[in-house]
N, C-alpha and C positions, 0 to 999 in steps of 0.2 A: 114698113117692110112686112111682107107676107109670104106664105109658101113654106117649103120645108128646108131645114138646114141639117146637114149630116156631118157629124164630127166623129173622128176616130180616136179612141182612147189610147194614149201612149203610156200613161203612168198607171200603175196598179194600186188598188186598195183605197183610192180616194172616195170620199162621199160625193154623191151626185151633185148636191146643191153647192158645195164648195168648188167642185170642178167646173160647174157651169158658170159660177161667178167669175172665175178666172178666164173663161173662154168666151164669155158674152159681156164685154166691157160696156156695151151700150145699155145693158139692162140693170135695173136695181135688184137688190136681193128680194124685195117684196114682189117685183115683177117675175123673177125666176120662180119664186115660191108659187105664184099663181099659175104659171105654166105647168108646173109639176102637179099641183092639186087638180087642175083641169084635165089631167091625163095627156097632155100635149108633148110629154117627153117620154120616148119609148125606146126599147131595144128588142129586136126580134119580134116586133109587133105588140109587145106587152108594155103597159105603162109602168114607170119606175117610181119608187118611193124616194123621197128626198134623202133618206139615209142609205140608199142602195150603194154598195161598194162596187166600184168599177174594175173591169178586167182589161188587160192589154189587148188591143186589137178590136175591142168591142165597138160597134158602131151605134152612136146615139143619134136618134132622129128627133128633131125639134120641130113641131108644127106651129109655125108663127101665125097668129090670127091676123085677119085683115084689119087695118086701122079703121076706127070709127070715123064717120064723116063729122066734121066740125060743124056744130050748130050755132056758132057765134059769128056774127057778121063783121067783116072788115070795115072800118070807118076811117075816113081821111082826117084823123085828129092829129094835130101837130105834136111831134115828140121832140123833147130836148135830149138828143143823143150825145153823151159825153165821150163814149168810145164804142167802136164796133169793129169786129173782124169776122172771119168765117165761123167762129165757134160761139160767140157771145156778143152781147152789147150791154153797156152800162147806160141807164137812162135816169134823168132827174124827174121824178113824178111831182106834179104840182099839187098843192093843197086842194082838197075837194074832189080829187079823182079816185074812184074805186079801182083796185088792182085788177080784179077779175069779176066777170058777171055772176050775179046771184039774184035771187028773187027780189024784185024791186029795183034792181040795177042791171038790166040786161044790155044796156047800151052806154056808150060814152066812157067805157072803162079803159084801163091801160092795155088789156088784152085786145080790145077792139082796135086800138091804135097800132099795136104791134102786128096784128094780122095784116093791116094795110101796109105797114112799113116792110115787113119781112116775108109776106106771102106764106108759102109752105115751109119756110126755113125756121121752124121753131120746134123744140123738143116736145115729145108727146107723153112724157112720163107721168105728168100730173093730170092727164085726162083731157077731154075735149074742151072743158071750160077753162082750163088753166094752162094752155100751151106755152112752154118756155119759162113759166113762173117757178123759180127756185125758192124764193122767199118773198115776203110781202111786208108792206107797212100800211098802217091804218089810212082810211080815206082822208082824214083831216091832218095827217102827218105828211109833210113834204120831204123830198130828198131822194137819195140814190138807191137804185136797185140794179142787180145784175140779172140778166135774162139769158137763158141757154137757147142756142139755135139748133142743137142736136142732142140726142140722148147721151152721147159720150161726154159732152161738156156738162150736161145736167147731173149725171152721176158723180162726176169728179167734184163739182161745186157743192152738191148736196153732202158729200162726204166731209168736206171742209166745214160746212155749217154744223153738221152733227158732231164733229170733233172740236167745235168752238174755236177754230183757228182763223176764222174770218174776222177782220178788223171792222168794227161797226161803232162809229162815234156819232152821237147826236148832240145838238144844242137845244136847250129848253130855257124858258123863263118859268120859274116856279114861285108860288106864293111864299111870302115870309123870307126870313134870313136864316140860312142854315148855320148851326152852331160851329161846325167844323169847316175848314177850307176844302177838305177832301174826305172821302170815305168810301166804304164798300158795303153794299146792302146785300146780304146773303139770306134771303127769305123765300121759302117755297111758295109757288103759285098754283092755284087750281081754280076750277069753276066755282063761282059764288054759290054757297049752299041754298040760297033762296031766290036770288035774282039771276036767272040762267043766262042772261045776255052779258053779265059782268064776270070779270075774274076777281080773285081776291087772294091775299096772303092767307094761307091755311097752315098754321103751325101744328094743328091737331090732325094727324094723318087719317083719323077715323071719320073726318068730316067730308071726305071725298078724295078723288084722285089728285095727287099733288106732284109737281115736278120741281126740281131744284131750279133756282133762278138767282143770278148774281148780276148786280148793276154797280159800277164804280162811278163816282161823281167827283167833279173838280169845279170849284167856284171860279167863274170867270170875272164877274162884276156884281157888286151889290147895289141895290136901289132901295128907295123908300118903299117898303112893303113887298118887294120882289127880289129875286136873285137869278142872274143868268148863270147857267151851269153847262159844263160839258159832261156827257155821260157815255161811258163805254160799256157795251154789253159783253158779258162772258157767256151768257146764254141768250136765247131768243124766244121767250115765251110770249103768248098773246097778251098785248097791253102791258108788257113787263115794266117799262119805265113809268107809265102812268099809274100803275098799281103800286109799285115800290115807293114812288115819291109821295103819293097820297097817304100811304101807310105810315111814313115817318113824319107826316104832318105838313108836307110841302107839295101839294098837288100842282100839276102843270097848269099854268094860267090858261084860261079859256076852255078847259076840259069840261064838257057838259055831262060826263058820266061819273068821273071820280073827283071832280072839283066841287067848289061851293055851289049851292043852289042858284045863287045870283051869278050868272055866267057873264063873262066879258064878251058882249055880243059882237063888238067890232072885230074880234079875232076869228069868228066863225069856226070855232073848234080849237083844239089844243095848240099851244105855241111850241111846236116840237118839229125839229128838222134833222133829217138823217144827212149829215154834212160830210162824213168821211166813210169810205168803203175800201177795204183792201183784201185781196185774196191771191192765191197762186193760180196762174193761168192753167187751165186743165190740160192743155196740149204742150205748151212750151216749158212749163215748170217755173216760169218767171213770176216773182211777186209783183203785183200791180196795185197801185193805190190811187184813188180818185177823191177829189173834194168838190163840194158845191157850196158856193157862197150863201150867206143868209139871204132868204128871199125878202121881197119888199114888205109883206105882211108882218114879218118878224122885226125887221129894222124899224118899220113905222111904229110898232108898239114900243120898242125900246126908246124911241124918241119922245114918247109921252111920259117916260119915267124920270124920276129925279135920282141921280147917282149920289151915293153916300160914301 
């Protein structure tokens, strides 16, 4: 969307940024903030500050910028679509697929596949390289993702993720046998202080920026040397499950970053699957839940283990 949008104030005394958030449901708060900072929100030809108090009858003019041309190519990559309607789709990402393009992975990503499948029907909130992407999972983690087809859906889904109200359950095989059948790991995560490509549990806040992170686990089955677990995320930090499980002494099997130096090569990455995803539909208000069966790489590995 581009051009000018003119809105007339009916209510008195509201702050501009809060008023815009109510009247522009397709925009995130950060997007609204950027419009204000760039001087694109005016009254009587004058740019307004975010804290400006509005008067009844005042006309607010919003200059909406032209959307940037997408520099990512659509590719005819097969997609496993679990659900789709006019607002969103739920897809099952295979192991080995990167979610969005980045240096060294410009093609073959989930975004390339989505552009072929959806065309222009993807939200633009996360920029030209991540159209429709509300959340992500690691390259070598398989499983379910919800993708937004428009900004309205994107904003509503992102709000649920921020409020930790989205149901996200994973299955994993981890090294060793956990002492408890279930538990809750509440340990903050931040960037590793010396290895910048890694995350780490940082209990000392002075070692870097940390964010709260909570993972709940439930033992599914015990094997000789390994345990199959179900893990529910209360937060969604980068590498959260992998970092938490490694920290308590039970790294995810096959994890080349947080696991033992001798990697289980046959797994080609961590044995981790996002098997359950639930959220409130942004338009209908209906709670929806989707599941994805364990993929062959996961079950094939389980078949090599001896149950105890």
